[in-house]
N, C-alpha and C positions, 0 to 999 in steps of 0.2 A: 870229463876230461880238463885236466887242470891247462889252460891258456900258460901259452911258454914268454910271450912278451907281449903282455897287453897294451903298452902303451908302442905298439906300433905306429898306430892308425895318428896320432899325437906327431910323432917325430918326422911321417913323411908329409905330413898335409895339415897338422894346424887343424884350428877351428875351421876351412874348407874343407875338409876331408870329411870331418867330423857332419858337416853340412849336406855333405854330397851323399855320406851312409846313412844318415837321418832317411834319408829320402828311399832305403830301400822299403821301409815298412811301410805302409798305408795307416794314416792319420786317423785316432783312435775319435770313439766320441769326447773324450777326458782330453783330448789335443787341444790347447786353446788354437782360437782362429789367429791367420796371421794379419798383421795388422796394413794399412793403405799400402805399397809399393816395398812389403819386405817377402824378402824369399822364404816359401816353402818347406820349410824343412824337416817336416813329419816331428815324429815324437821323439823325444830322448834316445840316445843313443845306447841306453842301458835297457831301453822297449826292444832291441835286434835282437838281444842275447838271449837266446830258445833253443830249445835241443828243436836240430833239422840234420838232413844230411847237406854235404860238401859238395854235391851234385845239384841239390835243391838250391843250396845258398846260391852256385855260382846262375841260375834259372834267375832267381832274383836279380843278381846283378846285372844280368845281361836286359832282361825288362826297362828296369831304371836308369838303367846309365845315360839314355837322351832327356830324362829330368834332369838329371845330378849334372852333365855340361852345362844345359841350359838355367840353371840356379848360379854353377859356379863364372857362368860367363858374363850374369847378370849383377851377382858382385867383384867382378872382375881380377878374377881369381883362375891361375893356370890350373889345367889339368892336372892332380896330384900324382907321379911315378909309383906302382908299387912292384917289386917283383914278386917271384914263386916263393921264395921265404918270407915274405912277407905277408903274401896274404896266405900263407899254410898259418902264421900265430895270427893272421886277423881271424881267421876262421874258426881258429881255436879258440878266440876270446869271445865270439859269436856262438859256441860251443855247437859248429857242425861237426858231427862225426859223420865218419862214410860206412859205418854201419848201419845209422838210418834211414840208408839209400835204398831203395829199393836194387833187384839184382838185374843187371842192365841185360840188354836184350838188342842184338847188333839189326836184326829185322826190322823191328821198329824203328830203330834208329835210323833206315832209309826211306823209312814211309815218313818218321821225321821230317830229315833231310828234302824229301822233294813235297811234303803239305808245306812248309815253312817259307817254300822258297827260295829254299839256297842259294842252288844253280843259278839264280838269273844276272848274282853277282858271280859266285866264286866257281873254281874250275874245281871238276874232282874227274880226276884220270883226263885231264885235255880236254872232258867236256863241258860247254857249261860257259859262264863268264868269265871274265878276263882278270880276275884279282887274282892275283898270286899273293905268297905261291901257291901250286893246287895241294886240295886237302889230300888226292891221295898219297903226296909224300911223306916219309916219316920225319914225324916231327918233336921236338921234345916238350913243345907245350904241349900232346899227347900222356905223359907220363903220370902225371897225378890233374885230382880234381882241382888244387891251386894253382899249376902254372900253365891248366887253361884258364882259371879264373882271372887271375893275370893278365894273358895275353887278351882276351877279350874285353878286361877293366881299358888297357890301353889301348888297343885299336878300333872300339865300338862306338866313339862319338865321330870320328872319320867314316864309319861306316852307315853308321845313322844319316850320316849328312849325306853322303851320297844316295841314298836313297829315297830321301826327300828329292833331290836334285831330278832322280831318275824317276820322281814319281810312282815307286813303290811302296809298300805298305813295309814298316818295320815288324818284324815277325818277333811272336812274345814265346815264352817258352813256360810251361806248365806241368805240375806233378811230376812225373820222371822222365820226362822229353827228354832234357839235357843229359840224364844220363846214360841214356838210350842213343841217341846222335854220337858222344864221344864212343862211345862202344864198338857202334857200325864205321867212324872215320880211324878208330883205331886197328879194327880190322883188317881195310879195305888199305890201310898203310902197312902194315903188315904183310899183306902178298905182292906190296908196289914195289917192282924189283929198280933202286936205288939211282937219281940221274945222274950221268955222266957230266961231270965238272967239265962248262960252256957249252954245255946242250940250252934248247928252248923247248917248252914243251909246245906240240904243234897245235897251231891256231884253227 
């Protein structure tokens, strides 16, 4: 797969974004140890470029956002905004390919939703936590892995902070978890009637 705009990460965040994205990968034995007081930026950005699924990469982004946010906060850098188009370009640059993702299973996605404790904060069909919008609603960020990952990138720092304040463990996703979860949410959203304007979900 040929990347469409390999400079997207530079344009949207410069060095700060490079530091954040480098934190996605685990440091290798060849990676130099950070000096005292330095931000643990992880390996070079090029080391992140490997064949992988798009939903797999989305899961890696979710898992490491808290660490990225901490690194950028230490550097007094703002959190870079990435829209769905830019995320698609970034995924292409990092060699993410949807063909490498396993076939999604909505039944497994429901299990993931429950096991990860998502409903402790989020709402689904009017049940669960108080964070809106309701995950059962039809949403544009369910349309693609890039849109989903861009939404998570934008909102996950706040969600991680909220989980910490509430004494909840920040969930981690592995393997095909993220793909199964999104499949389930899309299935639920497809069968949920649109909420009429001006109405609020039941509490």
